[in-house]
LUMLUMNU-242845 format. One record per residue (C-alpha): x, y, z; residue number from 1. Coordinates in nm, 3 decimals. Last residue first. Layout:
% LUMLUMNU-242845
<pt><xx>X</xx><yy>Y</yy><zz>Z</zz><pos>NUM</pos></pt>
...
This chain:
% LUMLUMNU-242845
<pt><xx>9.151</xx><yy>22.831</yy><zz>12.756</zz><pos>190</pos></pt>
<pt><xx>9.115</xx><yy>22.621</yy><zz>12.442</zz><pos>189</pos></pt>
<pt><xx>8.781</xx><yy>22.472</yy><zz>12.547</zz><pos>188</pos></pt>
<pt><xx>8.638</xx><yy>22.814</yy><zz>12.617</zz><pos>187</pos></pt>
<pt><xx>8.759</xx><yy>22.940</yy><zz>12.281</zz><pos>186</pos></pt>
<pt><xx>8.592</xx><yy>22.649</yy><zz>12.106</zz><pos>185</pos></pt>
<pt><xx>8.267</xx><yy>22.711</yy><zz>12.294</zz><pos>184</pos></pt>
<pt><xx>8.282</xx><yy>23.079</yy><zz>12.198</zz><pos>183</pos></pt>
<pt><xx>8.346</xx><yy>22.987</yy><zz>11.836</zz><pos>182</pos></pt>
<pt><xx>8.060</xx><yy>22.738</yy><zz>11.836</zz><pos>181</pos></pt>
<pt><xx>7.826</xx><yy>23.000</yy><zz>11.985</zz><pos>180</pos></pt>
<pt><xx>7.936</xx><yy>23.255</yy><zz>11.730</zz><pos>179</pos></pt>
<pt><xx>7.867</xx><yy>23.013</yy><zz>11.448</zz><pos>178</pos></pt>
<pt><xx>7.531</xx><yy>22.919</yy><zz>11.599</zz><pos>177</pos></pt>
<pt><xx>7.417</xx><yy>23.288</yy><zz>11.604</zz><pos>176</pos></pt>
<pt><xx>7.232</xx><yy>23.347</yy><zz>11.927</zz><pos>175</pos></pt>
<pt><xx>6.952</xx><yy>23.136</yy><zz>12.085</zz><pos>174</pos></pt>
<pt><xx>7.157</xx><yy>23.059</yy><zz>12.396</zz><pos>173</pos></pt>
<pt><xx>7.216</xx><yy>23.427</yy><zz>12.473</zz><pos>172</pos></pt>
<pt><xx>7.573</xx><yy>23.521</yy><zz>12.559</zz><pos>171</pos></pt>
<pt><xx>7.627</xx><yy>23.609</yy><zz>12.928</zz><pos>170</pos></pt>
<pt><xx>7.799</xx><yy>23.281</yy><zz>13.016</zz><pos>169</pos></pt>
<pt><xx>8.008</xx><yy>23.301</yy><zz>12.700</zz><pos>168</pos></pt>
<pt><xx>8.105</xx><yy>23.656</yy><zz>12.783</zz><pos>167</pos></pt>
<pt><xx>8.221</xx><yy>23.564</yy><zz>13.131</zz><pos>166</pos></pt>
<pt><xx>8.424</xx><yy>23.271</yy><zz>13.001</zz><pos>165</pos></pt>
<pt><xx>8.568</xx><yy>23.484</yy><zz>12.724</zz><pos>164</pos></pt>
<pt><xx>8.655</xx><yy>23.759</yy><zz>12.967</zz><pos>163</pos></pt>
<pt><xx>8.896</xx><yy>23.524</yy><zz>13.131</zz><pos>162</pos></pt>
<pt><xx>8.921</xx><yy>23.446</yy><zz>13.500</zz><pos>161</pos></pt>
<pt><xx>8.699</xx><yy>23.138</yy><zz>13.516</zz><pos>160</pos></pt>
<pt><xx>8.902</xx><yy>22.945</yy><zz>13.774</zz><pos>159</pos></pt>
<pt><xx>9.000</xx><yy>22.582</yy><zz>13.736</zz><pos>158</pos></pt>
<pt><xx>9.284</xx><yy>22.482</yy><zz>13.962</zz><pos>157</pos></pt>
<pt><xx>9.633</xx><yy>22.430</yy><zz>13.823</zz><pos>156</pos></pt>
<pt><xx>9.725</xx><yy>22.406</yy><zz>13.456</zz><pos>155</pos></pt>
<pt><xx>9.988</xx><yy>22.130</yy><zz>13.494</zz><pos>154</pos></pt>
<pt><xx>9.749</xx><yy>21.862</yy><zz>13.611</zz><pos>153</pos></pt>
<pt><xx>9.515</xx><yy>21.897</yy><zz>13.317</zz><pos>152</pos></pt>
<pt><xx>9.174</xx><yy>22.019</yy><zz>13.429</zz><pos>151</pos></pt>
<pt><xx>8.853</xx><yy>21.822</yy><zz>13.473</zz><pos>150</pos></pt>
<pt><xx>8.608</xx><yy>22.055</yy><zz>13.640</zz><pos>149</pos></pt>
<pt><xx>8.515</xx><yy>21.967</yy><zz>13.996</zz><pos>148</pos></pt>
<pt><xx>8.178</xx><yy>21.799</yy><zz>14.036</zz><pos>147</pos></pt>
<pt><xx>7.906</xx><yy>21.996</yy><zz>14.213</zz><pos>146</pos></pt>
<pt><xx>7.892</xx><yy>22.239</yy><zz>13.925</zz><pos>145</pos></pt>
<pt><xx>7.974</xx><yy>22.603</yy><zz>13.970</zz><pos>144</pos></pt>
<pt><xx>7.763</xx><yy>22.828</yy><zz>13.754</zz><pos>143</pos></pt>
<pt><xx>7.954</xx><yy>23.072</yy><zz>13.542</zz><pos>142</pos></pt>
<pt><xx>7.942</xx><yy>23.421</yy><zz>13.679</zz><pos>141</pos></pt>
<pt><xx>7.689</xx><yy>23.635</yy><zz>13.506</zz><pos>140</pos></pt>
<pt><xx>7.788</xx><yy>23.936</yy><zz>13.305</zz><pos>139</pos></pt>
<pt><xx>7.522</xx><yy>24.200</yy><zz>13.286</zz><pos>138</pos></pt>
<pt><xx>7.327</xx><yy>24.347</yy><zz>13.002</zz><pos>137</pos></pt>
<pt><xx>7.006</xx><yy>24.495</yy><zz>13.124</zz><pos>136</pos></pt>
<pt><xx>6.670</xx><yy>24.410</yy><zz>12.978</zz><pos>135</pos></pt>
<pt><xx>6.422</xx><yy>24.697</yy><zz>12.970</zz><pos>134</pos></pt>
<pt><xx>6.150</xx><yy>24.646</yy><zz>13.230</zz><pos>133</pos></pt>
<pt><xx>5.827</xx><yy>24.502</yy><zz>13.111</zz><pos>132</pos></pt>
<pt><xx>5.528</xx><yy>24.726</yy><zz>13.063</zz><pos>131</pos></pt>
<pt><xx>5.233</xx><yy>24.674</yy><zz>13.290</zz><pos>130</pos></pt>
<pt><xx>5.105</xx><yy>25.034</yy><zz>13.295</zz><pos>129</pos></pt>
<pt><xx>5.256</xx><yy>25.085</yy><zz>13.641</zz><pos>128</pos></pt>
<pt><xx>5.598</xx><yy>25.109</yy><zz>13.490</zz><pos>127</pos></pt>
<pt><xx>5.859</xx><yy>24.840</yy><zz>13.539</zz><pos>126</pos></pt>
<pt><xx>6.155</xx><yy>24.947</yy><zz>13.744</zz><pos>125</pos></pt>
<pt><xx>6.458</xx><yy>25.101</yy><zz>13.569</zz><pos>124</pos></pt>
<pt><xx>6.777</xx><yy>24.914</yy><zz>13.649</zz><pos>123</pos></pt>
<pt><xx>7.023</xx><yy>25.093</yy><zz>13.862</zz><pos>122</pos></pt>
<pt><xx>7.356</xx><yy>25.260</yy><zz>13.800</zz><pos>121</pos></pt>
<pt><xx>7.590</xx><yy>24.965</yy><zz>13.716</zz><pos>120</pos></pt>
<pt><xx>7.403</xx><yy>24.814</yy><zz>13.424</zz><pos>119</pos></pt>
<pt><xx>7.544</xx><yy>25.056</yy><zz>13.170</zz><pos>118</pos></pt>
<pt><xx>7.898</xx><yy>25.026</yy><zz>13.304</zz><pos>117</pos></pt>
<pt><xx>7.866</xx><yy>24.648</yy><zz>13.316</zz><pos>116</pos></pt>
<pt><xx>7.745</xx><yy>24.646</yy><zz>12.957</zz><pos>115</pos></pt>
<pt><xx>8.053</xx><yy>24.846</yy><zz>12.853</zz><pos>114</pos></pt>
<pt><xx>8.272</xx><yy>24.582</yy><zz>13.016</zz><pos>113</pos></pt>
<pt><xx>8.074</xx><yy>24.299</yy><zz>12.858</zz><pos>112</pos></pt>
<pt><xx>8.098</xx><yy>24.463</yy><zz>12.517</zz><pos>111</pos></pt>
<pt><xx>8.473</xx><yy>24.525</yy><zz>12.562</zz><pos>110</pos></pt>
<pt><xx>8.522</xx><yy>24.161</yy><zz>12.662</zz><pos>109</pos></pt>
<pt><xx>8.314</xx><yy>24.046</yy><zz>12.369</zz><pos>108</pos></pt>
<pt><xx>8.526</xx><yy>24.256</yy><zz>12.133</zz><pos>107</pos></pt>
<pt><xx>8.845</xx><yy>24.114</yy><zz>12.286</zz><pos>106</pos></pt>
<pt><xx>8.707</xx><yy>23.761</yy><zz>12.256</zz><pos>105</pos></pt>
<pt><xx>8.620</xx><yy>23.827</yy><zz>11.892</zz><pos>104</pos></pt>
<pt><xx>8.973</xx><yy>23.955</yy><zz>11.830</zz><pos>103</pos></pt>
<pt><xx>9.113</xx><yy>23.647</yy><zz>12.001</zz><pos>102</pos></pt>
<pt><xx>8.886</xx><yy>23.419</yy><zz>11.804</zz><pos>101</pos></pt>
<pt><xx>8.993</xx><yy>23.584</yy><zz>11.480</zz><pos>100</pos></pt>
<pt><xx>9.359</xx><yy>23.542</yy><zz>11.576</zz><pos>99</pos></pt>
<pt><xx>9.298</xx><yy>23.181</yy><zz>11.682</zz><pos>98</pos></pt>
<pt><xx>9.113</xx><yy>23.113</yy><zz>11.358</zz><pos>97</pos></pt>
<pt><xx>9.398</xx><yy>23.260</yy><zz>11.149</zz><pos>96</pos></pt>
<pt><xx>9.657</xx><yy>23.059</yy><zz>11.342</zz><pos>95</pos></pt>
<pt><xx>9.447</xx><yy>22.746</yy><zz>11.289</zz><pos>94</pos></pt>
<pt><xx>9.424</xx><yy>22.817</yy><zz>10.916</zz><pos>93</pos></pt>
<pt><xx>9.800</xx><yy>22.876</yy><zz>10.899</zz><pos>92</pos></pt>
<pt><xx>9.861</xx><yy>22.553</yy><zz>11.090</zz><pos>91</pos></pt>
<pt><xx>9.623</xx><yy>22.371</yy><zz>10.855</zz><pos>90</pos></pt>
<pt><xx>9.812</xx><yy>22.507</yy><zz>10.555</zz><pos>89</pos></pt>
<pt><xx>10.142</xx><yy>22.407</yy><zz>10.711</zz><pos>88</pos></pt>
<pt><xx>10.002</xx><yy>22.060</yy><zz>10.778</zz><pos>87</pos></pt>
<pt><xx>9.888</xx><yy>22.031</yy><zz>10.416</zz><pos>86</pos></pt>
<pt><xx>10.233</xx><yy>22.139</yy><zz>10.294</zz><pos>85</pos></pt>
<pt><xx>10.392</xx><yy>21.883</yy><zz>10.525</zz><pos>84</pos></pt>
<pt><xx>10.150</xx><yy>21.616</yy><zz>10.403</zz><pos>83</pos></pt>
<pt><xx>10.242</xx><yy>21.694</yy><zz>10.045</zz><pos>82</pos></pt>
<pt><xx>10.613</xx><yy>21.691</yy><zz>10.130</zz><pos>81</pos></pt>
<pt><xx>10.567</xx><yy>21.358</yy><zz>10.306</zz><pos>80</pos></pt>
<pt><xx>10.392</xx><yy>21.217</yy><zz>10.000</zz><pos>79</pos></pt>
<pt><xx>10.667</xx><yy>21.346</yy><zz>9.770</zz><pos>78</pos></pt>
<pt><xx>10.933</xx><yy>21.205</yy><zz>10.002</zz><pos>77</pos></pt>
<pt><xx>10.748</xx><yy>20.873</yy><zz>10.012</zz><pos>76</pos></pt>
<pt><xx>10.715</xx><yy>20.864</yy><zz>9.633</zz><pos>75</pos></pt>
<pt><xx>11.083</xx><yy>20.954</yy><zz>9.588</zz><pos>74</pos></pt>
<pt><xx>11.179</xx><yy>20.682</yy><zz>9.835</zz><pos>73</pos></pt>
<pt><xx>10.969</xx><yy>20.424</yy><zz>9.652</zz><pos>72</pos></pt>
<pt><xx>11.132</xx><yy>20.520</yy><zz>9.319</zz><pos>71</pos></pt>
<pt><xx>11.479</xx><yy>20.499</yy><zz>9.473</zz><pos>70</pos></pt>
<pt><xx>11.393</xx><yy>20.168</yy><zz>9.636</zz><pos>69</pos></pt>
<pt><xx>11.292</xx><yy>20.024</yy><zz>9.298</zz><pos>68</pos></pt>
<pt><xx>11.609</xx><yy>20.160</yy><zz>9.134</zz><pos>67</pos></pt>
<pt><xx>11.826</xx><yy>20.023</yy><zz>9.415</zz><pos>66</pos></pt>
<pt><xx>11.656</xx><yy>19.683</yy><zz>9.383</zz><pos>65</pos></pt>
<pt><xx>11.734</xx><yy>19.674</yy><zz>9.010</zz><pos>64</pos></pt>
<pt><xx>12.096</xx><yy>19.779</yy><zz>9.068</zz><pos>63</pos></pt>
<pt><xx>12.137</xx><yy>19.516</yy><zz>9.342</zz><pos>62</pos></pt>
<pt><xx>11.986</xx><yy>19.248</yy><zz>9.118</zz><pos>61</pos></pt>
<pt><xx>12.235</xx><yy>19.338</yy><zz>8.845</zz><pos>60</pos></pt>
<pt><xx>12.520</xx><yy>19.342</yy><zz>9.095</zz><pos>59</pos></pt>
<pt><xx>12.416</xx><yy>19.000</yy><zz>9.224</zz><pos>58</pos></pt>
<pt><xx>12.400</xx><yy>18.864</yy><zz>8.868</zz><pos>57</pos></pt>
<pt><xx>12.748</xx><yy>19.000</yy><zz>8.797</zz><pos>56</pos></pt>
<pt><xx>12.878</xx><yy>18.847</yy><zz>9.121</zz><pos>55</pos></pt>
<pt><xx>12.710</xx><yy>18.515</yy><zz>9.040</zz><pos>54</pos></pt>
<pt><xx>12.874</xx><yy>18.511</yy><zz>8.693</zz><pos>53</pos></pt>
<pt><xx>13.216</xx><yy>18.596</yy><zz>8.843</zz><pos>52</pos></pt>
<pt><xx>13.180</xx><yy>18.322</yy><zz>9.104</zz><pos>51</pos></pt>
<pt><xx>13.086</xx><yy>18.074</yy><zz>8.830</zz><pos>50</pos></pt>
<pt><xx>13.390</xx><yy>18.178</yy><zz>8.621</zz><pos>49</pos></pt>
<pt><xx>13.617</xx><yy>18.139</yy><zz>8.926</zz><pos>48</pos></pt>
<pt><xx>13.471</xx><yy>17.796</yy><zz>8.999</zz><pos>47</pos></pt>
<pt><xx>13.529</xx><yy>17.692</yy><zz>8.636</zz><pos>46</pos></pt>
<pt><xx>13.887</xx><yy>17.824</yy><zz>8.649</zz><pos>45</pos></pt>
<pt><xx>13.948</xx><yy>17.633</yy><zz>8.974</zz><pos>44</pos></pt>
<pt><xx>13.794</xx><yy>17.314</yy><zz>8.828</zz><pos>43</pos></pt>
<pt><xx>14.008</xx><yy>17.350</yy><zz>8.515</zz><pos>42</pos></pt>
<pt><xx>14.316</xx><yy>17.409</yy><zz>8.732</zz><pos>41</pos></pt>
<pt><xx>14.244</xx><yy>17.097</yy><zz>8.935</zz><pos>40</pos></pt>
<pt><xx>14.201</xx><yy>16.893</yy><zz>8.617</zz><pos>39</pos></pt>
<pt><xx>14.526</xx><yy>17.038</yy><zz>8.475</zz><pos>38</pos></pt>
<pt><xx>14.718</xx><yy>16.959</yy><zz>8.794</zz><pos>37</pos></pt>
<pt><xx>14.791</xx><yy>16.602</yy><zz>8.680</zz><pos>36</pos></pt>
<pt><xx>14.891</xx><yy>16.728</yy><zz>8.334</zz><pos>35</pos></pt>
<pt><xx>15.126</xx><yy>16.980</yy><zz>8.502</zz><pos>34</pos></pt>
<pt><xx>15.277</xx><yy>16.701</yy><zz>8.711</zz><pos>33</pos></pt>
<pt><xx>15.330</xx><yy>16.496</yy><zz>8.393</zz><pos>32</pos></pt>
<pt><xx>15.487</xx><yy>16.801</yy><zz>8.222</zz><pos>31</pos></pt>
<pt><xx>15.724</xx><yy>16.846</yy><zz>8.517</zz><pos>30</pos></pt>
<pt><xx>15.823</xx><yy>16.477</yy><zz>8.506</zz><pos>29</pos></pt>
<pt><xx>15.882</xx><yy>16.494</yy><zz>8.128</zz><pos>28</pos></pt>
<pt><xx>16.100</xx><yy>16.805</yy><zz>8.170</zz><pos>27</pos></pt>
<pt><xx>16.316</xx><yy>16.625</yy><zz>8.426</zz><pos>26</pos></pt>
<pt><xx>16.351</xx><yy>16.323</yy><zz>8.193</zz><pos>25</pos></pt>
<pt><xx>16.426</xx><yy>16.549</yy><zz>7.893</zz><pos>24</pos></pt>
<pt><xx>16.698</xx><yy>16.730</yy><zz>8.094</zz><pos>23</pos></pt>
<pt><xx>16.859</xx><yy>16.398</yy><zz>8.181</zz><pos>22</pos></pt>
<pt><xx>16.845</xx><yy>16.287</yy><zz>7.814</zz><pos>21</pos></pt>
<pt><xx>17.001</xx><yy>16.617</yy><zz>7.707</zz><pos>20</pos></pt>
<pt><xx>17.280</xx><yy>16.580</yy><zz>7.964</zz><pos>19</pos></pt>
<pt><xx>17.345</xx><yy>16.220</yy><zz>7.844</zz><pos>18</pos></pt>
<pt><xx>17.355</xx><yy>16.339</yy><zz>7.481</zz><pos>17</pos></pt>
<pt><xx>17.599</xx><yy>16.613</yy><zz>7.572</zz><pos>16</pos></pt>
<pt><xx>17.821</xx><yy>16.357</yy><zz>7.742</zz><pos>15</pos></pt>
<pt><xx>17.797</xx><yy>16.121</yy><zz>7.443</zz><pos>14</pos></pt>
<pt><xx>17.876</xx><yy>16.406</yy><zz>7.202</zz><pos>13</pos></pt>
<pt><xx>18.187</xx><yy>16.494</yy><zz>7.403</zz><pos>12</pos></pt>
<pt><xx>18.296</xx><yy>16.131</yy><zz>7.406</zz><pos>11</pos></pt>
<pt><xx>18.247</xx><yy>16.103</yy><zz>7.026</zz><pos>10</pos></pt>
<pt><xx>18.451</xx><yy>16.420</yy><zz>6.977</zz><pos>9</pos></pt>
<pt><xx>18.733</xx><yy>16.288</yy><zz>7.199</zz><pos>8</pos></pt>
<pt><xx>18.735</xx><yy>15.953</yy><zz>7.017</zz><pos>7</pos></pt>
<pt><xx>18.746</xx><yy>16.123</yy><zz>6.685</zz><pos>6</pos></pt>
<pt><xx>19.032</xx><yy>16.344</yy><zz>6.800</zz><pos>5</pos></pt>
<pt><xx>19.223</xx><yy>16.050</yy><zz>6.925</zz><pos>4</pos></pt>
<pt><xx>19.178</xx><yy>15.854</yy><zz>6.602</zz><pos>3</pos></pt>
<pt><xx>19.326</xx><yy>16.128</yy><zz>6.400</zz><pos>2</pos></pt>
<pt><xx>19.147</xx><yy>16.277</yy><zz>6.126</zz><pos>1</pos></pt>
């Protein structure tokens, strides 16, 4: 080989060697920076793992709490449904009692009206033999007390205009207690 060619090949190898050495130096600096950042990366990965664990724990607690609240809500809905059914039953009972009371009030009103027609002519005087006169059925007006009756403001003045009030005043005190209670209840309603 010629000495010029050898010298040219050696020069080319030297240049390539210098480029490789330069690249190795740059690579070494980047690897050193990566080693320096390794601790930071490990801390970041550890923090990420901790955040993931806390998130999973939070989701687990949230699921448990949702199940507990779901059970409580079902119990409350069941209880409310039971109370609603009970209230509907009481409303039906009250409606039934009001209807029965109304029919009883109508019957009492008819009885008082027929009693007025019977008492209208004249009562028969007692005979000379000492017999008592036959009792007449008449509707008495309720007695007015000296104190005004307590009425709600929106109902206006108290005036016994219903047949129930007249019938309750005419009803005997020693009558059937159930009837008396019903009449008192009707009076308090009206």
